[in-house]
N, C-alpha and C positions, 0 to 999 in steps of 0.2 A: 247499702247492701241490697242484693238483688236475688230474685228467684226466676230461672227459665226452666220450665218443666217439659220443654220439647223432647221427645224420645230420642235417646241414644246421643244426646250432645255432652253427656256428663263424664265420660271416661277419656282421659288422655293416655297415650301410650306410655306404659310403664317405665320406658327407657328415658322419658323426658323428665329426669330427676330435678332439672332446674325450675319446674313449674311449682314444686313444693320444697322449698328449701328451709333447712333448719341448721344453724351454725351452732356447733357444740364444742369449739375448740377454746382458744383464748378469748376472754370477754364473753363466754357464755352465759345464756339466761339462767342457768343452773348454778348454784353453789354447792350442790351435792353430787350425788352420782347421777350420770345421764339415765333416762328411762330405758328399760330393757328392750322396748320395741321401737324400730325405725318409724318415720312419720306415717307412712303408708299402712304398714302392719298395725300401727296403733289405731288409725282411723278404721280400719277393718274390724278391729276388735271392738271397738266403741260403737260402731253401727249395730253390729250383732248383739252387743249388750243391750242396747236401747230397744232394739226389735224384740229381743226375748222378754224384756221388762214390760213392753207393751203387749205382749201376747199376740204378735201379728206374724202372719206367714211371709215368706218371701213375696209371694204373688200379690198378696194385700197391701204390703208396704209399698211395692213398686207401683201398683195401681193408684194408691193415694198420692204418691209423689210425682207420678205422671212420667216415670221412667220405665224402660223395658226390665223384665224379670232378669234377663241375662245380664243387663248392666249391673243390677243390685248384686247379683250372684258374684259377678267379677269383682265388685268393690269388697264385698264381705270376704272373698278369697285372698284378697291383698293383690290382685293382679291388675287394678288399675290405678289411675292417678286422678282423682275426683276434682272437678272444678268447684268454685264457690257457689255457682248456681245449683248444682246438684246436691251439695251439702245443705244449702238453705231449704231446698224442697224436702229433703228428707228430715230435717229438723221440724219444719212446719207439719209434716205428715205424722211424725212422732209426737209432736207437741212438746218439743223440747228445744232450747236455744241452740244456735249454731255451735257454740263453744263447747256443748256437751259430746259432740262428734269429734272434736279436733284436739282437745286439751288434755295432756297427761296429768297425773298428780305432780305437784310442784313442791319443794320444800318451803319452809316459813319465809325465807329471805331469797328474793329473786331479783336479779338485774338483767334487763334486755338493753343492749347497746343499739345504737342506730344501725339499721340493715340486718338485724338479728331477729330470730323469732321465725315461728311457722308462717310461711307466706302462701297465699292463695291468689291465682290469677283468674280474670273473668273470661269467659268464653265470648262475651259481647263487646268488649271495649278495651282499650289500653288502661287497665284498672287493676289495682292490686290491694290486698287488705292483709295486715297483719294482727292476730289477736294478741293483745298485750295483757288482758286480765279478764276472766270471767268471774261472774258473780259468785260470792261465798254463800253458804246456806242462809245466813241471815240478811242477805240483799238479792235483788234480781236485777243485775246490771252487767252488761259486757262493754269493754273498751277496746277500739280498734284504732290502728294507725293506718290511714289509707293514702295512696299515691296514685295520681292520674294525670293524663296528658290530653291536650285538645283532640277531638275527633268525635266519635260517636259517644253521645251522653249515656251515662248510666241510669236508666229508668227502672226502679225497682217495683215490684208487686207487694202489695200488703203483707206484712208480717203477722205473727200471732196477734189476735185482739188484745188490746191494751198496751201494745207496744208504743213507746215514745222514744224518739231519736233526739241526741244533742250533738251539735257539730261545732268544734272550734278549728278555724282554718289557720294553719301554720305558715304555709308559703304559697305564693301564687294567687290566682283568683278563680272563683268558681261561682256557678249558679247552683243553688242548694235549696231543697225544700219541697213543698207539695208540687206535684206536677203542674197544676193550674196556675200557681202563683210562687215560682221560685224566686229567690233573692240573690242578689250579687254579693259575695263576701270577699273581703280582702284579709290580709294576714292579721290575726288577733280577734277577727269578728266571730261572734257566736250566734247560732240559731238553734231553736228547738221546734219540733213539729211532730205530728202523729206518724208513728212508723207503721200504723196498720191501715194507712191509705196510700195510694200511689205517690212516689216521690222520686226525685232526681238529684243527681250529682254529676254536673257537668263542668270539667276543667276548662277554664278560659285561657290559662297560660301553661307553659311547659313546667314540669316539675312542681305541680300542685299537690301539697300534701295537707292533711287534716287528722285530727283526732275526733273519732265518732264515739259516742257513748249510747248504748242501747239499753233502755229499761224495760223490763217485763213485769206484768203484774199476775 
């Protein structure tokens, strides 16, 4: 996972609906009714909720996240399509996991088929992440399905203090772990490392996929 807090990189044109996809038809992750809000409107509402809960103004949250106030205002109004980097920056600034800004309430039974679920794309590399499950009140862990291709590596800035990442590579090959000492992984290999220090995910083969578990204390 990565945070890039360069000003104005975090909003994509609202018409690019393919950048944030959520399949809700046959094989839907929901077994009950679909959420009343679309993905972008839901994110806007969740950002506003967490900002209000933290008691922060638009200006203060934008400053802490390293994004423009106009960018944040556009996100909260539902007029933008945020990248994963922008959402991570906002989560760190608010002191909440990434999942708190993207996941709606779900029913007790939930099935996510391959290729479904809320999908985010990186601004930096050919890298996507799908949130599979966020942590319940009794635990602090988030689970993601990640897809990547060879090219620019995904170098991540530190997440919240105390974060630990666990990665199981599903297909392909990748360099994963601390930036100074990444480990080459093949299908089925597992690695854990501190997520509150710089770390890397670099695909070495096309169609590399992995499951990433993030733990927060």
